[in-house]
Backbone as numpy.savetxt, mean C-alpha at the origin, in Angstrom:
# Nx Ny Nz CAx CAy CAz Cx Cy Cz
-19.12 0.07 7.83 -19.06 -1.32 7.46 -18.98 -1.45 5.94
-18.10 -2.29 5.48 -17.97 -2.52 4.04 -18.94 -3.60 3.61
-19.54 -3.41 2.46 -20.42 -4.43 1.91 -19.93 -4.76 0.52
-20.27 -5.93 0.07 -19.86 -6.34 -1.27 -20.54 -5.45 -2.30
-19.83 -5.07 -3.36 -20.44 -4.25 -4.40 -21.58 -4.99 -5.08
-22.55 -4.23 -5.57 -23.72 -4.84 -6.20 -23.32 -5.65 -7.43
-22.35 -5.21 -8.15 -21.92 -5.90 -9.37 -20.59 -6.59 -9.14
-20.46 -7.79 -9.61 -19.21 -8.54 -9.52 -18.37 -8.35 -10.78
-18.86 -7.51 -11.69 -18.17 -7.26 -12.94 -16.84 -6.59 -12.65
-15.77 -7.15 -13.22 -14.43 -6.57 -13.03 -14.27 -5.35 -13.91
-13.70 -4.32 -13.34 -13.37 -3.14 -14.11 -11.88 -3.12 -14.30
-11.45 -2.67 -15.47 -10.02 -2.60 -15.74 -9.45 -1.35 -15.09
-8.37 -1.52 -14.33 -7.64 -0.40 -13.76 -6.24 -0.45 -14.33
-5.85 0.50 -15.17 -4.56 0.44 -15.84 -3.37 0.51 -14.89
-3.53 1.08 -13.74 -2.44 1.20 -12.78 -2.96 1.83 -11.51
-2.19 1.75 -10.48 -2.60 2.29 -9.19 -1.67 3.44 -8.86
-2.24 4.61 -8.66 -1.44 5.80 -8.41 -1.71 6.34 -7.01
-0.95 7.34 -6.63 -1.17 7.98 -5.33 -2.58 8.56 -5.28
-3.06 9.09 -6.38 -4.43 9.64 -6.42 -5.44 8.54 -6.15
-5.24 7.36 -6.70 -6.14 6.24 -6.44 -6.16 5.92 -4.95
-5.00 5.96 -4.35 -4.89 5.67 -2.92 -5.71 6.67 -2.13
-5.68 7.93 -2.56 -6.40 8.98 -1.83 -7.90 8.90 -2.05
-8.36 8.46 -3.21 -9.78 8.51 -3.53 -10.50 7.19 -3.36
-9.80 6.12 -3.12 -10.43 4.82 -2.96 -11.40 4.83 -1.78
-12.55 4.19 -1.96 -13.52 4.03 -0.86 -12.87 3.29 0.29
-12.04 2.33 -0.02 -11.33 1.60 1.03 -10.43 2.53 1.83
-9.91 3.55 1.16 -9.02 4.49 1.82 -9.67 5.08 3.06
-10.93 5.47 2.96 -11.61 6.06 4.10 -11.62 5.13 5.30
-11.93 3.88 5.05 -11.97 2.91 6.14 -10.58 2.62 6.69
-9.61 2.46 5.81 -8.28 2.06 6.25 -7.48 3.24 6.80
-7.73 4.43 6.26 -7.01 5.60 6.77 -7.44 5.90 8.20
-8.74 5.86 8.43 -9.26 6.15 9.76 -8.73 5.16 10.79
-8.45 3.98 10.34 -8.01 2.94 11.27 -6.50 2.74 11.26
-5.78 3.52 10.45 -4.35 3.59 10.60 -3.45 2.95 9.57
-3.94 2.15 8.64 -3.03 1.47 7.72 -2.31 2.44 6.80
-2.99 3.42 6.30 -2.34 4.38 5.40 -1.45 5.32 6.20
-1.92 5.74 7.37 -1.09 6.60 8.22 0.09 5.86 8.80
-0.06 4.55 9.02 1.00 3.73 9.61 1.23 2.50 8.75
1.96 2.64 7.65 2.18 1.50 6.75 2.95 0.35 7.40
3.55 0.59 8.57 4.28 -0.47 9.26 3.33 -1.44 9.97
2.05 -1.09 10.03 1.07 -1.96 10.68 1.10 -3.33 10.02
1.32 -4.36 10.80 1.51 -5.71 10.25 0.24 -6.55 10.24
-0.90 -5.96 10.62 -2.14 -6.74 10.60 -2.42 -7.25 9.20
-2.89 -8.48 9.13 -3.20 -9.09 7.86 -4.63 -8.83 7.43
-5.01 -9.41 6.32 -6.34 -9.21 5.75 -7.44 -9.60 6.74
-7.28 -10.70 7.45 -8.30 -11.15 8.41 -8.53 -10.11 9.50
-7.43 -9.59 10.04 -7.56 -8.59 11.10 -8.18 -7.29 10.58
-7.80 -6.89 9.37 -8.39 -5.67 8.81 -9.86 -5.87 8.48
-10.22 -7.05 8.01 -11.64 -7.33 7.74 -12.46 -7.16 9.02
-11.94 -7.70 10.09 -12.64 -7.57 11.37 -12.70 -6.10 11.80
-11.62 -5.36 11.61 -11.55 -3.95 12.01 -12.58 -3.11 11.26
-12.76 -3.36 9.96 -13.69 -2.54 9.16 -15.10 -3.14 9.10
-15.31 -4.27 9.76 -16.65 -4.85 9.83 -17.07 -5.58 8.58
-16.14 -6.26 7.95 -16.44 -7.03 6.73 -15.84 -8.42 6.87
-16.29 -9.31 6.04 -15.66 -10.62 6.01 -14.34 -10.50 5.25
-13.47 -11.44 5.50 -12.18 -11.47 4.80 -12.42 -11.55 3.29
-13.36 -12.37 2.90 -13.66 -12.55 1.48 -14.18 -11.25 0.85
-15.07 -10.56 1.55 -15.60 -9.29 1.04 -14.50 -8.26 0.91
-13.67 -8.15 1.93 -12.59 -7.17 1.87 -11.63 -7.49 0.72
-11.32 -8.76 0.55 -10.44 -9.17 -0.55 -11.06 -8.79 -1.90
-12.35 -9.04 -2.06 -13.03 -8.67 -3.32 -13.02 -7.16 -3.52
-13.23 -6.40 -2.45 -13.24 -4.95 -2.57 -11.87 -4.43 -3.02
-10.81 -5.02 -2.49 -9.47 -4.62 -2.95 -9.32 -4.91 -4.43
-9.75 -6.06 -4.86 -9.65 -6.40 -6.28 -10.50 -5.46 -7.12
-11.73 -5.19 -6.67 -12.64 -4.33 -7.44 -12.18 -2.89 -7.51
-11.69 -2.35 -6.40 -11.33 -0.93 -6.36 -9.92 -0.63 -6.82
-9.00 -1.59 -6.67 -7.60 -1.30 -6.98 -7.00 -2.24 -8.02
-7.72 -3.28 -8.35 -7.24 -4.31 -9.27 -5.96 -4.96 -8.75
-5.85 -5.05 -7.43 -4.72 -5.74 -6.82 -5.16 -6.36 -5.50
-4.36 -7.29 -5.04 -4.64 -7.94 -3.77 -4.32 -7.00 -2.61
-4.78 -7.36 -1.43 -4.47 -6.59 -0.23 -2.96 -6.48 -0.05
-2.24 -7.60 -0.20 -0.78 -7.58 -0.03 -0.12 -6.64 -1.03
-0.55 -6.71 -2.28 0.02 -5.82 -3.30 -0.31 -4.36 -3.00
-1.54 -4.11 -2.55 -1.94 -2.76 -2.21 -1.10 -2.23 -1.04
-0.91 -3.06 -0.02 -0.12 -2.63 1.13 1.31 -2.31 0.69
1.86 -3.14 -0.19 3.21 -2.88 -0.70 3.25 -1.56 -1.47
2.23 -1.31 -2.27 2.15 -0.06 -3.03 2.05 1.13 -2.07
1.27 0.98 -1.03 1.12 2.02 -0.02 2.48 2.31 0.63
3.18 1.26 0.99 4.51 1.43 1.59 5.49 2.07 0.62
5.42 1.66 -0.62 6.32 2.21 -1.63 6.06 3.71 -1.83
4.80 4.10 -1.93 4.48 5.51 -2.11 4.91 6.33 -0.90
4.67 5.83 0.30 5.10 6.53 1.51 6.63 6.59 1.57
7.29 5.50 1.19 8.74 5.48 1.16 9.31 6.51 0.20
8.71 6.64 -0.97 9.16 7.65 -1.94 9.01 9.05 -1.37
7.88 9.31 -0.71 7.68 10.62 -0.09 8.79 10.91 0.91
9.11 9.95 1.74 10.12 10.13 2.78 11.51 10.31 2.17
11.83 9.52 1.15 13.14 9.63 0.51 13.32 10.99 -0.15
12.29 11.44 -0.84 12.36 12.75 -1.49 12.51 13.86 -0.45
11.93 13.65 0.72 12.04 14.64 1.80 13.41 14.60 2.48
14.24 13.63 2.10 15.60 13.59 2.62 15.86 12.56 3.70
14.88 11.72 4.01 15.10 10.68 5.02 16.04 9.61 4.47
16.81 9.01 5.36 17.74 7.95 4.96 16.96 6.68 4.61
17.58 5.83 3.81 16.97 4.55 3.44 16.69 3.73 4.70
17.60 3.73 5.63 17.41 2.96 6.87 16.20 3.48 7.64
16.11 4.77 7.79 14.95 5.35 8.51 13.65 5.01 7.80
13.63 5.14 6.49 12.43 4.83 5.71 12.04 3.36 5.91
13.00 2.48 5.77 12.73 1.05 5.90 12.13 0.72 7.27
12.72 1.24 8.31 12.24 0.96 9.66 10.87 1.58 9.90
10.68 2.78 9.40 9.40 3.47 9.54 8.26 2.72 8.84
8.59 2.05 7.75 7.59 1.31 6.98 7.39 -0.12 7.46
8.12 -0.51 8.50 7.89 -1.82 9.09 8.83 -2.92 8.63
9.84 -2.57 7.88 10.81 -3.58 7.45 11.81 -3.82 8.58
12.20 -5.06 8.76 13.15 -5.41 9.81 14.55 -4.87 9.49
14.89 -4.89 8.20 16.21 -4.46 7.74 16.05 -3.60 6.50
16.95 -2.66 6.33 16.88 -1.80 5.15 17.06 -2.61 3.87
17.79 -3.72 3.95 18.01 -4.53 2.75 16.69 -5.09 2.20
15.75 -5.42 3.08 14.45 -5.93 2.62 13.68 -4.83 1.88
13.76 -3.61 2.39 13.12 -2.48 1.71 13.77 -2.23 0.35
15.09 -2.28 0.31 15.81 -2.05 -0.94 15.44 -3.09 -1.99
15.33 -4.35 -1.59 14.94 -5.42 -2.51 13.54 -5.15 -3.08
12.59 -4.81 -2.21 11.23 -4.53 -2.66 11.23 -3.31 -3.59
11.94 -2.27 -3.22 12.01 -1.05 -4.02 12.56 -1.36 -5.41
13.65 -2.10 -5.44 14.28 -2.44 -6.73 13.37 -3.31 -7.59
12.68 -4.25 -6.95 11.75 -5.13 -7.69 10.62 -4.31 -8.31
10.14 -3.31 -7.58 9.02 -2.50 -8.07 9.43 -1.40 -9.05
10.57 -0.76 -8.80 10.94 0.42 -9.59 12.19 0.24 -10.44
12.84 -0.91 -10.33 13.96 -1.20 -11.22 15.32 -0.69 -10.80
15.40 -0.02 -9.67 16.69 0.42 -9.17 16.62 0.59 -7.66
17.77 0.73 -7.05 17.81 0.95 -5.60 17.27 2.35 -5.30
16.85 2.60 -4.06 16.34 3.93 -3.72 17.34 5.05 -4.03
18.59 4.87 -3.67 19.59 5.91 -3.92 19.74 6.18 -5.40
19.85 5.12 -6.18 20.00 5.26 -7.63 18.76 5.89 -8.26
17.60 5.49 -7.79 16.34 6.03 -8.30 16.31 7.55 -8.09
16.69 7.99 -6.90 16.69 9.43 -6.61 17.73 10.17 -7.46
18.87 9.54 -7.69 19.90 10.16 -8.54 19.39 10.33 -9.96
18.69 9.33 -10.46 18.16 9.39 -11.82 17.05 10.42 -11.96
16.30 10.62 -10.90 15.18 11.57 -10.94 15.64 13.02 -10.78
16.84 13.22 -10.24 17.34 14.59 -10.03 18.15 15.08 -11.18
């Protein structure tokens, strides 16, 4: 069960990395219940709060405290990191998009470009 942190003091988090995703206290709760393993899971904050035994408000605060981002932003970051892993492993953009819960590959491409500044194909070309 998640409980509200003793201190409401905000801590500055300069950015959210794959390591943060792995070490976050929330990770333990959400990984065991499938969100990190299955980024296509469409359950919202209310459903996840119920799943981990916390109020929606507490879970929302925990996301802000531990990641300095909202649940929605965190989920998008989780999907983006998983998508990058899959693309680097050679999966097609369409397969990645569908695996991550996007209805169409174009929606994944738009999100990818908004977050990283280029399309998945172009991003991979620039990195190689």
